[in-house]
C-alpha positions as CSV (number, residue, x, y, z in Angstrom):
1,M,57.2,75.9,73.2
2,P,53.8,77.4,72.7
3,S,52.6,79.6,75.6
4,I,49.9,78.2,77.8
5,N,49.2,79.4,81.3
6,R,48.4,77.0,84.2
7,R,44.8,78.2,84.7
8,D,43.9,77.9,81.0
9,F,45.5,74.5,80.7
10,L,43.7,73.1,83.8
11,L,40.4,74.4,82.5
12,S,40.9,73.1,79.0
13,S,39.6,69.8,77.5
14,G,40.1,66.8,79.7
15,S,40.7,64.4,76.8
16,C,44.1,63.0,76.1
17,A,44.0,64.8,72.7
18,A,44.4,68.0,74.6
19,H,47.2,66.4,76.6
20,L,49.1,65.7,73.3
21,A,48.3,69.0,71.6
22,L,51.6,70.7,72.7
23,A,53.8,67.7,71.9
24,A,54.8,68.5,68.3
25,S,56.8,71.6,69.4
26,V,58.3,70.2,72.6
27,M,59.2,66.6,72.1
28,P,62.9,66.1,71.4
29,A,63.7,64.8,67.9
30,I,65.4,61.7,69.4
31,A,62.3,60.8,71.4
32,R,60.1,61.4,68.5
33,A,62.2,59.1,66.3
34,R,62.1,56.4,69.0
35,W,58.3,56.6,69.0
36,T,58.1,56.0,65.3
37,Q,60.6,53.1,65.3
38,P,58.6,49.8,64.9
39,L,59.1,47.0,67.4
40,G,57.0,44.7,65.3
41,T,57.0,44.2,61.5
42,L,55.9,47.3,59.7
43,V,52.9,46.7,57.5
44,S,51.8,50.3,56.8
45,R,53.2,53.7,57.5
46,E,50.7,56.6,57.4
47,P,50.9,60.3,58.4
48,F,49.0,59.5,61.6
49,G,50.6,56.2,62.6
50,N,52.2,52.9,61.8
51,L,50.5,49.5,61.6
52,E,52.8,46.8,63.0
53,R,52.4,43.1,63.0
54,I,53.3,41.9,66.5
55,A,52.1,38.2,66.2
56,D,50.2,35.9,63.9
57,G,46.8,37.6,63.5
58,V,47.6,40.5,65.7
59,W,48.5,44.0,64.6
60,A,49.0,47.2,66.6
61,L,48.3,50.7,65.3
62,I,50.9,53.0,66.9
63,S,49.6,56.5,66.4
64,T,52.1,59.3,65.8
65,P,50.1,62.5,66.1
66,L,53.2,64.7,66.6
67,T,53.2,65.4,62.9
68,G,50.0,67.3,63.3
69,D,47.7,64.6,61.9
70,R,45.0,63.9,64.5
71,T,43.2,61.2,62.6
72,T,43.7,58.5,65.3
73,I,45.8,60.0,68.1
74,S,45.6,56.9,70.4
75,N,47.0,53.5,69.7
76,G,44.8,50.5,68.9
77,G,44.9,47.4,66.7
78,L,43.4,44.3,65.3
79,I,43.0,40.7,66.7
80,V,41.9,38.0,64.3
81,G,40.5,34.6,64.8
82,R,39.0,32.0,62.4
83,N,35.5,33.4,62.6
84,A,35.8,37.0,63.7
85,V,38.0,40.2,63.7
86,L,38.2,42.5,66.7
87,A,39.2,46.1,66.3
88,V,40.5,47.8,69.4
89,E,39.6,51.5,69.9
90,G,37.3,53.9,68.2
91,F,40.0,56.6,67.7
92,N,39.7,60.4,67.4
93,Q,37.9,60.6,64.1
94,P,35.7,58.3,62.0
95,Q,38.3,58.3,59.3
96,G,40.7,56.6,61.7
97,A,38.2,53.8,62.4
98,Q,37.4,53.4,58.7
99,W,41.1,53.2,57.8
100,L,41.7,50.4,60.4
101,A,38.6,48.6,59.2
102,A,39.8,48.8,55.6
103,K,43.2,47.4,56.7
104,A,41.5,44.5,58.4
105,R,39.7,43.7,55.2
106,A,42.9,43.9,53.2
107,L,44.8,41.8,55.7
108,T,42.2,39.2,56.6
109,G,39.5,39.4,53.9
110,R,36.8,40.8,56.3
111,W,35.7,44.0,58.0
112,P,35.9,44.0,61.8
113,T,33.1,41.9,63.3
114,H,33.7,43.3,66.8
115,V,35.0,46.6,68.2
116,A,36.2,47.2,71.8
117,I,36.8,50.6,73.4
118,T,39.1,50.8,76.4
119,H,37.6,54.0,77.9
120,Y,35.6,57.1,77.1
121,H,38.2,59.7,76.3
122,A,37.6,61.4,72.9
123,D,40.8,60.1,71.2
124,H,39.7,56.5,72.0
125,A,36.0,56.8,71.2
126,N,34.9,59.7,69.1
127,G,35.5,58.0,65.7
128,V,33.6,54.9,66.5
129,A,30.9,55.6,63.9
130,G,33.6,55.0,61.2
131,Y,33.2,51.3,61.6
132,L,29.6,51.5,60.5
133,A,30.2,51.8,56.8
134,G,27.7,50.7,54.2
135,D,26.0,47.5,55.5
136,E,28.8,46.8,58.0
137,R,27.6,46.6,61.6
138,P,30.3,45.2,63.9
139,E,29.3,44.4,67.4
140,L,30.6,47.2,69.7
141,H,31.8,46.3,73.2
142,A,32.1,48.9,76.0
143,T,31.0,49.2,79.6
144,R,27.8,51.1,80.3
145,R,29.9,53.7,82.1
146,T,32.0,54.2,79.0
147,H,28.8,54.6,76.9
148,D,27.4,57.1,79.3
149,L,30.5,59.2,79.6
150,V,31.0,59.3,75.8
151,V,27.4,60.7,75.4
152,E,27.6,63.1,78.4
153,R,31.1,64.5,78.1
154,N,32.6,64.2,74.6
155,Q,32.2,67.4,72.8
156,P,31.2,68.7,70.4
157,A,28.2,66.4,70.3
158,D,27.9,64.2,67.3
159,P,24.6,62.4,66.5
160,S,26.4,59.7,64.5
161,R,28.8,59.0,67.4
162,V,25.9,58.7,69.8
163,A,23.9,56.5,67.5
164,A,27.0,54.2,67.2
165,I,27.7,54.0,70.9
166,D,24.0,53.4,71.6
167,K,24.3,50.1,69.8
168,A,27.0,48.9,72.2
169,A,26.8,45.4,73.8
170,F,27.5,46.3,77.4
171,I,30.3,44.4,79.0
172,S,30.6,43.8,82.7
173,A,32.4,46.6,84.7
174,D,32.9,44.1,87.6
175,Q,34.0,40.8,86.1
176,P,36.3,39.9,83.1
177,S,34.5,38.7,80.0
178,T,35.6,36.9,76.9
179,L,35.2,37.2,73.1
180,D,35.7,34.0,71.2
181,L,37.0,34.9,67.7
182,G,37.4,31.3,66.7
183,G,40.5,29.5,67.9
184,R,41.5,32.7,69.8
185,V,39.9,33.9,73.0
186,V,40.3,37.5,74.0
187,R,39.7,38.6,77.6
188,V,38.2,42.0,78.2
189,V,39.1,43.0,81.8
190,P,37.4,45.9,83.6
191,R,39.9,48.1,85.4
192,R,39.9,51.6,86.9
193,G,42.5,54.2,87.4
194,H,43.1,56.4,84.3
195,T,39.3,57.0,84.3
196,E,36.4,55.3,86.0
197,S,35.6,53.4,82.7
198,D,38.8,51.6,81.8
199,V,39.2,48.1,80.4
200,S,42.2,46.2,79.1
201,I,42.1,43.8,76.1
202,E,44.3,40.8,76.7
203,L,45.6,37.7,74.9
204,D,47.4,34.8,76.8
205,D,49.1,33.1,73.8
206,P,50.9,35.0,72.6
207,S,51.1,37.3,75.7
208,I,49.8,40.7,74.4
209,V,48.0,43.4,76.4
210,F,46.2,46.4,74.8
211,C,46.5,48.6,77.9
212,G,44.5,51.6,76.9
213,D,45.7,54.7,78.8
214,L,46.7,52.7,81.9
215,F,50.2,52.6,80.3
216,W,51.9,55.5,78.5
217,N,55.4,54.6,77.2
218,A,58.0,57.2,77.9
219,M,55.4,60.0,78.2
220,F,54.1,61.5,81.4
221,P,50.4,60.5,81.5
222,N,47.3,62.5,81.7
223,Y,45.9,62.4,85.3
224,V,42.9,64.6,84.6
225,D,40.3,61.9,85.4
226,A,42.7,59.6,87.3
227,I,42.0,57.7,90.5
228,P,45.6,57.3,91.4
229,I,45.4,54.5,94.0
230,Q,43.4,52.4,91.6
231,L,45.7,53.4,88.7
232,G,48.6,51.8,90.6
233,Q,46.6,48.7,91.4
234,S,45.5,48.3,87.8
235,V,49.0,48.9,86.3
236,R,50.4,46.2,88.6
237,A,47.7,43.8,87.7
238,L,48.4,44.2,84.0
239,R,52.1,43.2,84.4
240,R,52.9,39.8,82.8
241,T,56.0,38.0,81.8
242,R,59.2,39.3,80.2
243,D,57.9,38.1,76.8
244,T,54.7,40.1,76.9
245,V,54.2,42.9,74.4
246,Y,52.3,45.9,75.8
247,V,50.4,48.2,73.5
248,P,50.2,51.5,75.4
249,G,47.5,54.1,74.9
250,H,50.2,56.4,73.7
251,G,53.8,55.9,72.7
252,A,55.8,53.1,71.2
253,L,55.2,49.4,71.9
254,G,56.7,48.3,75.1
255,K,58.3,45.2,76.7
256,Q,59.0,44.4,80.3
257,S,61.7,47.0,80.8
258,E,59.6,49.8,79.5
259,Y,56.6,48.7,81.5
260,D,58.6,48.4,84.7
261,R,60.0,51.9,84.2
262,Y,56.5,53.2,83.9
263,V,55.5,51.5,87.2
264,S,58.5,53.1,88.9
265,M,57.5,56.5,87.5
266,I,54.0,56.5,88.8
267,D,55.4,55.2,92.1
268,E,57.6,58.2,92.3
269,V,54.7,60.5,91.6
270,E,52.8,58.9,94.5
271,R,55.8,59.2,96.9
272,A,56.2,62.9,96.0
273,A,52.4,63.6,96.3
274,R,52.2,62.0,99.7
275,A,55.2,63.9,101.0
276,A,54.0,67.2,99.6
277,N,50.6,66.6,101.2
278,A,52.2,65.9,104.6
279,K,54.0,69.2,104.3
280,G,50.8,71.1,103.6
281,L,51.8,72.2,100.1
282,T,49.2,72.9,97.5
283,P,49.3,70.9,94.2
284,A,50.7,73.9,92.4
285,E,53.5,74.3,95.0
286,A,54.2,70.6,94.9
287,A,54.4,70.5,91.1
288,A,56.7,73.5,91.0
289,G,59.3,71.7,93.1
290,F,58.9,68.3,91.5
291,S,61.1,66.5,88.9
292,L,61.5,62.9,88.0
293,P,64.9,61.4,89.1
294,A,67.5,60.9,86.4
295,S,67.5,57.2,87.2
296,L,64.1,56.8,85.6
297,G,65.5,58.0,82.2
298,E,63.9,60.4,79.8
299,W,60.2,61.2,79.9
300,T,58.4,63.6,77.6
301,L,56.7,66.3,79.6
302,F,54.7,68.8,77.6
303,S,54.1,71.3,80.4
304,K,54.7,71.5,84.2
305,A,50.9,71.7,84.4
306,F,50.8,68.0,83.8
307,Y,52.6,67.5,87.1
308,E,50.0,69.7,88.8
309,R,47.2,67.6,87.3
310,A,48.9,64.5,88.8
311,F,49.3,66.1,92.3
312,T,45.7,67.4,92.1
313,A,44.5,63.9,91.4
314,W,46.5,62.5,94.3
315,Y,45.2,65.3,96.6
316,R,41.6,64.3,95.7
317,E,42.5,60.8,96.9
318,L,44.1,61.9,100.1
319,G,41.3,64.4,101.0
320,A,43.8,67.3,101.1
321,K,43.1,70.9,100.4
322,Q,43.6,72.0,96.8
323,G,44.8,75.5,97.6
């Protein structure tokens, strides 16, 4: 495992790209193989991820950055109707967005007409300019807060990224909105919890949810910007039927059992944080004594500092001293 001290980690980049940076050297081989095993029909396998068909006209890009290729990092995908093609996420680099757009053209005959970004973190938004190739100008959908945070926080600054996000058609941060792709209506639902700028991308028939980073499958999530009480509320609101396919922000595609295990995991973090706060422990002290129960199964944890991030976020909510 590469060495990283607690202070340096907590002061490092807040994006989920930083959260995954240690993974290649610490994730067990079995867990890594599970991540790369398709749940849908494999359409394309690339060094940075797999494109899987999960329903008629719906594909999920499951990124696999543990090889060291950071082209995409986050998951995303494509949703196709008669008249339009929606690409989900802007990814870490423009090359990732260009690749997905080219796949849309190969699979559907057209470049994406719409793009939706689930939140501002760099691995979901920094490559959005890649969709603006040649004369192609898809309609970008994001909340105003996502736009503002991309411009203010995502570093290093990139004029092409700012120019792309400045063209966004702002979606409501208070009420669900819809995109009619022609015979297929996609709901864009504002949520908060992982950050203050989250949205989910949802289909009802078939039941598919692009969760952004509100769901991490078998990986302990990044709490750096988390609003934990709202995270729990949003995660529960996203839960559907046992036939639903969940596209997490990171990790393999999930069904009900994987999603419910994630809910139980974040509940366990809440329980432990409240108990530690009541005892007067600092986040560092609470994290040092915390482990997930064996009943929740295996979770990839890249550093104990991720526990401390989670307890720090909970202490912000509880108004407790940070130590």
